[in-house]
VMD Tcl script that draws the C-alpha trace (Angstrom):
set ca {
  {0.00 0.00 0.00}
  {1.46 3.30 -1.13}
  {1.59 6.51 0.85}
  {-1.18 8.13 -1.19}
  {-3.50 5.19 -0.59}
  {-2.67 5.27 3.09}
  {-3.54 8.96 3.31}
  {-6.89 8.35 1.56}
  {-7.54 5.41 3.89}
  {-6.77 7.59 6.91}
  {-9.08 10.35 5.67}
  {-11.85 7.80 5.06}
  {-11.46 6.35 8.54}
  {-11.37 9.81 10.12}
  {-14.75 10.83 8.71}
  {-16.76 9.34 11.60}
  {-14.58 11.20 14.10}
  {-14.78 14.30 11.89}
  {-18.60 14.15 11.96}
  {-18.64 13.73 15.75}
  {-16.18 16.62 16.15}
  {-18.38 18.87 13.99}
  {-21.36 17.95 16.17}
  {-19.37 18.52 19.37}
  {-18.18 21.90 18.12}
  {-21.74 22.86 17.31}
  {-23.46 21.52 20.43}
  {-21.11 21.77 23.39}
  {-21.52 24.74 25.74}
  {-17.80 25.31 25.67}
  {-15.56 24.26 22.80}
  {-12.29 26.07 23.33}
  {-8.72 25.01 22.68}
  {-8.72 22.57 25.61}
  {-11.79 20.72 24.30}
  {-10.54 20.77 20.71}
  {-7.18 19.34 21.80}
  {-8.88 16.67 23.93}
  {-11.06 15.56 21.01}
  {-8.17 15.54 18.54}
  {-5.93 13.59 20.91}
  {-8.58 11.05 21.90}
  {-9.88 10.38 18.40}
  {-6.34 10.27 16.97}
  {-5.15 7.78 19.60}
  {-8.18 5.50 19.20}
  {-7.94 5.60 15.39}
  {-4.23 4.71 15.63}
  {-4.65 1.95 18.22}
  {-7.56 0.06 16.66}
  {-5.78 -0.84 13.40}
  {-2.88 -2.19 15.49}
  {-5.27 -4.48 17.36}
  {-6.96 -5.59 14.12}
  {-3.61 -6.12 12.39}
  {-2.26 -8.34 15.15}
  {-5.51 -10.28 15.26}
  {-5.49 -10.72 11.47}
  {-1.84 -11.77 11.47}
  {-2.66 -14.90 13.48}
  {-4.71 -16.42 10.69}
  {-3.04 -14.89 7.63}
  {-1.49 -18.18 6.42}
  {-4.94 -19.77 6.22}
  {-6.44 -16.93 4.17}
  {-3.60 -15.64 2.00}
  {-5.09 -17.19 -1.18}
  {-8.19 -14.99 -0.81}
  {-6.67 -12.09 1.12}
  {-7.54 -9.50 -1.53}
  {-11.19 -10.57 -1.46}
  {-11.25 -10.26 2.33}
  {-9.67 -6.79 2.24}
  {-12.12 -5.72 -0.47}
  {-15.10 -7.23 1.40}
  {-14.25 -5.56 4.71}
  {-13.54 -2.15 3.22}
  {-16.56 -2.27 0.89}
  {-18.84 -3.35 3.75}
  {-17.58 -0.58 6.02}
  {-17.76 1.98 3.23}
  {-21.30 1.08 2.16}
  {-22.39 1.10 5.79}
  {-20.93 4.59 6.28}
  {-22.68 5.82 3.14}
  {-26.02 4.39 4.28}
  {-25.62 5.83 7.79}
  {-24.72 9.23 6.33}
  {-27.81 9.22 4.11}
  {-30.06 8.07 6.98}
  {-28.52 10.69 9.25}
  {-29.22 13.42 6.66}
  {-32.88 12.46 6.56}
  {-33.21 12.21 10.36}
  {-31.47 15.46 11.24}
  {-33.33 17.74 8.85}
  {-34.82 20.39 11.11}
  {-33.55 18.81 14.32}
  {-31.27 20.37 16.88}
  {-28.31 18.95 18.73}
  {-28.61 15.65 20.52}
  {-26.08 16.80 23.12}
  {-27.31 20.38 23.38}
  {-25.67 22.23 26.24}
  {-23.46 19.30 27.15}
  {-20.01 19.54 28.59}
  {-17.22 17.42 27.14}
  {-16.54 14.86 29.87}
  {-13.89 12.15 29.86}
  {-16.64 9.51 29.74}
  {-18.35 11.14 26.73}
  {-15.00 11.52 24.98}
  {-14.00 7.88 25.56}
  {-17.37 6.58 24.37}
  {-17.10 8.73 21.25}
  {-13.49 7.60 20.71}
  {-14.43 3.91 20.81}
  {-17.57 4.39 18.72}
  {-15.77 6.26 15.95}
  {-12.83 3.83 15.74}
  {-14.53 0.43 15.52}
  {-14.21 0.57 11.71}
  {-10.47 1.06 12.14}
  {-10.30 -2.34 13.86}
  {-11.64 -4.05 10.74}
  {-9.32 -1.97 8.56}
  {-6.43 -3.25 10.69}
  {-7.39 -6.78 9.67}
  {-7.38 -5.64 6.02}
  {-3.95 -4.09 6.53}
  {-2.63 -7.40 7.85}
  {-4.00 -9.12 4.75}
  {-2.10 -6.76 2.42}
  {0.90 -6.89 4.78}
  {1.16 -3.13 5.20}
  {3.67 -1.47 7.52}
  {1.22 -1.25 10.43}
  {3.22 1.10 12.64}
  {3.63 3.66 9.87}
  {-0.04 3.22 8.92}
  {-1.19 3.67 12.53}
  {0.83 6.87 12.94}
  {-0.52 8.34 9.69}
  {-4.10 7.34 10.56}
  {-3.80 8.85 14.05}
  {-2.20 12.10 12.89}
  {-4.65 12.70 10.07}
  {-7.58 11.94 12.36}
  {-6.27 14.35 15.01}
  {-5.71 17.09 12.43}
  {-9.14 16.66 10.82}
  {-10.89 16.58 14.21}
  {-9.17 19.82 15.23}
  {-10.45 21.50 12.09}
  {-13.90 19.87 12.43}
  {-14.51 21.28 15.89}
  {-14.03 24.81 14.62}
  {-16.13 24.08 11.54}
  {-18.92 22.79 13.79}
  {-18.82 26.00 15.78}
  {-19.27 28.07 12.65}
  {-21.26 26.00 10.18}
  {-23.26 23.50 12.23}
  {-24.36 20.25 10.67}
  {-23.86 21.31 7.07}
  {-20.81 19.00 6.68}
  {-21.63 16.35 9.28}
  {-23.47 13.78 7.16}
  {-21.51 14.54 4.01}
  {-18.30 13.60 5.82}
  {-19.61 10.11 6.56}
  {-20.71 9.63 2.95}
  {-17.32 10.82 1.65}
  {-15.51 8.50 4.07}
  {-17.60 5.57 2.86}
  {-16.85 6.32 -0.78}
  {-13.11 6.49 -0.01}
  {-13.15 3.11 1.80}
  {-15.04 1.40 -1.05}
  {-12.58 2.91 -3.54}
  {-9.54 1.67 -1.64}
  {-11.06 -1.81 -1.29}
  {-11.75 -1.89 -5.02}
  {-8.19 -0.76 -5.77}
  {-6.76 -3.56 -3.60}
  {-8.95 -6.15 -5.32}
  {-8.11 -4.96 -8.84}
  {-4.37 -4.75 -8.15}
  {-4.33 -8.34 -6.86}
  {-6.46 -9.70 -9.69}
  {-4.35 -7.94 -12.34}
  {-1.01 -8.66 -10.66}
}
mol new
graphics top color blue
foreach p $ca { graphics top sphere $p radius 0.5 }
foreach p [lrange $ca 0 end-1] q [lrange $ca 1 end] { graphics top cylinder $p $q radius 0.2 }
display resetview
């Protein structure tokens, strides 16, 4: 997996955390530098750690699946991508005319940890895909974590200014990116 693909993968994975950061920026009573840093750090760390866990889990059974590894990587990424697209579309329909679900909330450690886990579950499955294509997992985890942290920092400020305008579109874009990367992996293995 090349650097460009890895960056696109990281952006795709970060879209859930981006959407949550937009919502937090829009809905929290206080969303200053401290809160923005806490979100960026938490989401970045979770997004970096989950692929490591998935990679190590996938490495245990790689020998048994290496003949169909490209199909597994494609299947996982396509499934996650389609699910993100569907959730983004559903979310667009549900939130039309609605306010914040966490209106007036304060960013607590518990809320932040729950959001961090919830937005990084997809990264666990991507870690399995990365083990299948035998990517450099440590480099991938660092890139995924850094890009997530950067995008979440920006998203919090965007949420403060523009509300939910980008929220659902971010999930849809992330889904499209994941499906594209899965398709690229499949095609490169079938042609190679």
